[in-house]
C-alpha positions as CSV (number, residue, x, y, z in Angstrom):
1,M,-7.0,-5.6,21.5
2,Q,-5.2,-2.9,22.9
3,F,-6.3,0.6,23.1
4,S,-3.4,1.6,20.9
5,R,-4.0,-1.1,18.4
6,V,-7.6,0.3,18.0
7,A,-6.6,3.8,18.0
8,A,-4.2,3.0,15.0
9,Y,-6.9,1.3,13.2
10,L,-9.0,4.2,13.6
11,W,-6.7,6.7,12.8
12,A,-5.6,5.1,9.3
13,G,-9.4,4.2,9.0
14,P,-10.2,6.7,6.4
15,N,-7.3,4.8,4.1
16,S,-8.5,1.6,5.1
17,L,-12.2,2.2,3.6
18,I,-10.6,3.1,0.4
19,G,-8.7,-0.5,0.5
20,L,-11.9,-2.1,1.4
21,I,-13.6,-0.6,-1.5
22,A,-10.6,-1.8,-3.6
23,A,-10.9,-5.2,-1.9
24,G,-14.5,-5.9,-2.5
25,L,-13.9,-4.9,-6.3
26,A,-11.2,-7.6,-6.2
27,I,-14.2,-9.9,-4.5
28,V,-16.8,-9.2,-6.8
29,T,-14.6,-9.6,-10.1
30,G,-13.2,-13.2,-9.1
31,G,-10.5,-12.1,-6.6
32,Q,-9.9,-13.5,-3.0
33,T,-9.0,-12.0,0.4
34,Q,-7.0,-13.1,3.3
35,V,-6.3,-11.6,6.7
36,V,-2.6,-11.9,7.7
37,E,-0.7,-10.1,11.0
38,G,-4.4,-8.3,11.3
39,V,-4.1,-6.7,7.8
40,L,-6.5,-7.8,4.9
41,E,-4.9,-8.4,1.5
42,A,-6.6,-9.0,-1.8
43,H,-5.5,-10.1,-4.8
44,G,-7.2,-11.1,-8.3
45,G,-9.7,-10.0,-10.2
46,L,-9.9,-6.1,-11.4
47,V,-7.3,-5.7,-8.5
48,T,-4.9,-7.5,-10.6
49,W,-5.8,-5.9,-13.7
50,I,-5.5,-2.5,-12.1
51,L,-1.9,-3.0,-10.7
52,R,-0.5,-4.4,-14.0
53,R,-0.9,-0.8,-16.0
54,L,0.3,0.9,-12.8
55,S,3.8,1.9,-13.1
56,P,5.7,4.0,-10.6
57,A,7.1,7.2,-12.2
58,G,10.9,6.4,-12.9
59,T,10.6,2.7,-12.7
60,Q,10.0,-0.2,-15.2
61,G,7.5,-2.8,-14.7
62,S,4.0,-2.9,-12.9
63,V,3.1,-2.6,-9.5
64,L,3.1,-6.0,-7.7
65,A,1.2,-4.6,-4.6
66,M,-0.4,-1.2,-3.0
67,T,-1.0,-0.6,0.7
68,L,-4.2,1.3,1.7
69,G,-4.3,1.8,5.6
70,H,-4.9,-2.0,7.0
71,V,-5.6,-3.3,3.4
72,V,-2.9,-4.5,0.8
73,I,-3.8,-5.2,-2.5
74,G,-1.6,-7.6,-4.8
75,Q,-1.3,-9.0,-8.4
76,S,-1.4,-12.2,-7.0
77,L,-0.9,-14.1,-3.8
78,G,2.7,-14.5,-4.7
79,A,2.9,-11.0,-5.3
80,L,1.4,-10.3,-1.4
81,S,3.9,-12.8,-0.3
82,Q,7.1,-11.7,-2.0
83,T,6.3,-7.6,-0.9
84,R,4.7,-8.1,2.6
85,T,7.7,-6.9,4.4
86,H,7.7,-4.1,2.4
87,E,4.1,-3.5,2.3
88,R,3.8,-3.7,6.4
89,V,6.3,-0.7,6.4
90,H,3.6,1.1,4.5
91,V,0.9,0.0,7.0
92,R,2.8,1.3,9.9
93,Q,3.5,4.3,8.0
94,Y,-0.4,4.7,7.7
95,E,-0.9,4.2,11.4
96,R,1.5,7.2,12.1
97,W,0.0,9.4,9.4
98,G,-3.3,8.4,9.3
99,P,-5.4,10.2,6.7
100,L,-2.4,12.8,6.1
101,F,-0.5,10.0,4.8
102,I,-1.8,9.9,1.3
103,P,-1.2,13.5,0.6
104,A,2.0,13.5,2.4
105,Y,3.2,10.7,0.1
106,V,2.2,12.6,-3.1
107,A,3.8,15.8,-1.9
108,A,7.0,13.9,-1.2
109,S,6.9,12.2,-4.8
110,L,6.3,16.0,-6.2
111,W,9.0,17.0,-4.2
112,M,11.4,14.6,-5.3
113,L,10.3,15.4,-8.9
114,L,11.0,19.2,-8.3
115,T,14.4,18.5,-7.0
116,A,15.3,16.2,-9.9
117,R,15.2,13.0,-8.0
118,R,13.5,10.0,-8.8
119,P,9.7,10.4,-7.4
120,Y,9.3,6.7,-6.3
121,L,12.5,5.2,-5.3
122,D,13.8,8.6,-3.6
123,N,10.2,9.2,-1.7
124,P,11.3,8.8,1.9
125,F,8.4,6.5,2.3
126,E,9.5,4.2,0.3
127,V,13.2,4.6,1.4
128,E,11.7,3.6,4.6
129,A,9.9,0.6,3.3
130,Y,12.9,-0.8,1.0
131,Q,15.3,-0.6,3.8
132,A,13.2,-2.5,5.3
133,Y,14.7,-5.4,3.6
134,G,18.5,-5.0,4.6
């Protein structure tokens, strides 16, 4: 593995640790994991239950998947497949921002809210991820 890849995994590591805890919760409650393109993906069990109850501010519906460092949790295998391109953008964002990603993401959402914009859809991190589709 190249030094730059190792550095990216280490820099995103604190966030990936949160993701590993979530993946562990999925496994012990009947979920499954797989590694795709160097990213651990987990679905099912408690993860599905949690994601179905989350709804990004200003949107309808539940969260299909969520990235935590180099771990992506999803409601199902299909949800992981459907959102893979979008979530990989977030993986790269975690590699750039490291432990600052979550505070930066929350701050960006709060700024959107304070400036009368949509906290999820207008968040620059989400805008970048949604642009990956087009």
